N, C-alpha and C positions, 0 to 999 in steps of 0.2 A: 413285456420282454425287457430284460435288463441287458445293458450292453457296456462294453469296455472300449474306451477310445483314448487316443493320445492326449495327455494332460497339457494344459498351458504352462508356460514357464512360471516358476514360483509357487506352484500348487503345494499346499501344506502336507498333503498325504498322497502317496503314490506307490504302486508296485513297479518293479523295474525288470526289463529284460534287455541286455545290451544297452544301446543308447536310447531306446524308446521308453517313454514313461506313460503310464496308463492310469485312468480313473474308472471307477464303476459308477453308473448312474441308472436310475429308473428311466426307461424309455417312455416318454409321453408325447413329445412333439419332436420335429426335426431340428429344433433349436437347442437341443442338448442341455436341459436343466441339470445342474451339477449337484449330486448328493455324494459327498466324499466317503470313500471306504477303502482301506488299504489292501484288502484281500478279496479274491474271487468268492462270490457268494455261494458257489457250489463246491468249494474246496473242502478238504477233509477226507474222511474215510470213504464217504459215498461217491464223490467225484461226479462226473457228468458223462453223457454220451454225445460225442461231437462229430462234426463233419467239417471239412476244410475246403475253401474255394474262394474265387473272387466274386462269383455270383452276379456278374454284370447283367442287368435286365431282369433278374429273378424270373426266368422264363419257365416254360412247361417242363423242361428237363430238370431244372433246379427244384421246381415245386414237387415233382415226383420223388426226387431224392429226399427232400425235407419231409414229405409225407411218410416215407419209410423210416426216417430218423425219429419222428414223433412216435410212430407205432412201436418201433424197437425200444425206444426210451421208456414208453409206458409199460411194455412187457417186462423190462428189466428193473423198473422202479427207479429210474434215474432221470434227472432233468435233461432236456434236449438243448444242445449247444451248437450254434453256428459260429465258425471261426473264419473271418474274412479279412481282407486287406484294404487299407485306405487308398493305396496307389495300385494302378494296374502293374503287375510285375514287369511287363515289357517297357514301361516308362522308366524303370530303374536299370534294366539289363541292356537296353538298346539305345545307343546314343542317337539323338535327334528324333526319337519316337514321338509321333503326333497322336495323341489320344483321340479315339472316336468311339465314345462309350454310349451305351444304351440308357444308363441311369446315372444321375449324380449321386454322391454319397448319401445325401438326405433322402432321395427317392428310393435308393436301395434299402436303407434302414426302415423306411415306412412300409415298403413291400414285404420285407422280412417280418416286421412286427405284425402285419396282418395275417401271417401264417401261424401265429400263436406258438412260436417256439419260446422256450423259457429264457435263454440267454444268447447274446451275440457278442463276440469279441471282435473289435475292429483293430487290427494290428498294422503298424507302419511296416511296409515292405521296403527293406533297406538292402544295400549291397552286402552288408554283413549277414543279413538273414538269407540272402540268395546263395551265399557260399556254404550254408549248412547242408550236409548230406541228409538224406532221408532218415538215416539212423539217428543223427543228432537232433533233427527236428522232432522226431517222435519222442526220443528220450528226454531231451533238455527242455523243449518248448511244451509239447503236448502233455507229457507225463508230469514233469517236475514243476513247470511254471503254471500250466492251466488246469492241472488236476483232472485231465480227461482219463476216464477208466475204460471206455470203449470208443472205437473210432469206426465210423461208417464211411467207406471210400466209394466215390462214384465209380460206375462200372468201367470207365475208361480213363480215370483220373490218375495223374502222376505228379509227384512233387519231389522236392529235394534238389540239390545242385545238378543242373543240366537234365533234370527229370530222368536220370539214368537208370532208375530201378523201378520195379513193378510190384504188383500186389503180393506175390509170395515173399518178397523181401520185407514188405511192410509188416506182414504177419509175424515174421521172425523177429524183427526189431521190436515190435510191440510185445511179443512174448517175453523178451529179455527184460523189459521194464514193467511187466505186469499189466499191459494194455492189450485188450482183445480187439482185433481188427476184423471187420466184416465188410464184404463187398456188396454194394447195392445192385439191384436189378436195373436193366435198361428200360427206358420209357416205352411202353407198348403203344401201338396204334399210329406210329409215325414212320414214314418211309425215310430211312437214313437217320443220320445223327442230328439231334436237336442241340444246337450250340449257339453261343453268342456271336461267333464269327459268321455263321450262316445267316443269322438275323441281320447283322450289319450289312452283309452283301445284298440281302433282299431289299433293304431300305435304300441303298445306293443305286439299285437297279429299278426302283419304282415299284417293286413288288410288295406294296404296303399291306395288302390284305393277308398275304402269306406270312409276312413278318408279325403282324398283329396276332395271327392264329398261334404262332409259336410263343409269342410273349404272353398270351392269354389276356391281353389288354391292348389298347391303342397306344402306339408310340407317341410321345409328346415332347414338345419344346416349350420352354418358358423364356420370355424376354420382356424387356422394358420398351415402351413405345417412345420412339424418337421422331424428330422432325424429318420430313421428307420434302420432295419438291412439289407435291400436291398435283401431280399429273393425273392421277386417278380421279381426283375430285372434279377436274375439268371435263371429264367424259362420263360422269355419273357413277363412278365406281371409287369412292374414297377408300383409302387403305390406311391401316396402321402399320407403320414401318417398325420392325422389331430388331432390337439389339439383343441377341441371345445371351442369357445370363451366364450360362456355363459353357465356355468355349471348348471344353473337353468332350461335349456330347456330339454324336454323329449328326451331320446334316443330310437329310434325304436327297434323293436325286432332284436335279433342277426340273422345274415344271409347275403345273397347276394341280392342286389337291382339294378334295372335299374335306373339310375339317370341322371339328367342334371347337368353339372358342369360349374360354372361361375368363371372366373378369370379376373379381370379388366372388360373390355367391351366384352370379348370373351365368347362364349358359346360352350360347347362340350358335346357329348354323353359320357357316362361312366358307370362303374359298381362299386358299393361301397360294402365294407365288414365291418360288425360289428361283433366282436366276440373275442374269446380267442386264436385263431390260434392253434387248437389242433394238427394239422399235424406237426407243426414246434416247438412249445414250450409247456411247461406244467406249466407255472408260474401262470396261471389263471387270468392274467391281460387282461381286455377288450381293444381292439384296434379298431380304425376306420381308414380305408384306402380306397382310391379310385383309380382305374385304369382308366385313361382318354384316350379315343380312339383317334387315329390320332393326338397325341400331342407329342412334344419333346421340352425340355427346362428345365431350373432350376426354381423350385417353392419354394425352401427352404426359409422360413420366410415370404412367401406371404400368402394372405388370399384367401381361396376358399369358395364358397357357393355351397352346393349340394341340389338339389330338388329331393325328393324321389318319383319316379313314380310308381314302382311296385316291390313287394317282389317276388324274383325269387325262392329261396330255403332256407332251413335251413342250419345253420352252421354244418359242419360235419368233421370227421377225415378221412384222406386218407392214403393209404399204401405208404408213401413216396412222394417226390416232383413230381415224374412222374405221379402219380395218381391225384395229385392236379392240375397239368398242364392240363391233359386231361379234367378234369371237368371244369376248367376255360375257355377252348376253347368253351365248350358247353354253359357256362354261358354268354360268350360274344355274341355268336350267338343269344341267347334268349333275351339279353338286347337290341341288335340292332333291333331285330324284334319288341319289345315293343315300343322302342323310335321312330321308324319310323312311328308309328301311330299318333304322336303328331306334 
């Protein structure tokens, strides 16, 4: 997959739309190796067949849309193109908006790359861009700047200033600039709408298995191991305290979880805790910790990734550390039972 992303200052070659500058690079890792080129690789008479969206989570609904994109592109003899945004639109449109995303930009690009699309454009969502009408976005951005020849629209997707117009309008605006607009089918087999908002809600309610089903993979968080107060070690449950690397990702509901833990190339079973540790302290600060089963070693300063498999129980206060330890023994047994099914 080739992708386009905002260029760093001083880059010698760039294409430009408004205040945003872009580069084209071959996608090989999430570290963005730069291979400069001033023009879209699918530009010219052929153009590309594209779809537009934020694609947070790259969930089942997104995957069904992209499956249709690839099939249609193959039938038309055009490359498949996903056009997405680096910022969540609400972070630009809504003052004080606090992001709670399912994927980091790197995670999103990796998930899209795994779907074998041909090209991905990552565009800065700016206030100027948000003021474009659907007509101007189709004509000036999709047709003139990105060389899109056909556009596949999600069955319920709207874009343009205030999302004021709909599919029939997009068809007309596309026809005016030589762009064919096609509406995608709805994902079958799911009761109700499959969307990023629903998945976020499920995670904040502890409905982890439902969220993972819609994502098609287990939700994960990555963090750096930091110093804690070593209370867990004193009761036989040493934990790695995590400082989450991307503060824009959603934090699941407070409580205990069965998790898979990844460090380097190794994978372990474990149980994670998210909460304010009411048995130990009363400062109200939320912590994230993970007890890794059958592990010994120094993890301070290292990066861990946790995949959330099942919500086991609510956070609660116990009558001292002995009560906490007794419950943790039960939690571990339940976590092992859940993880053994995978």
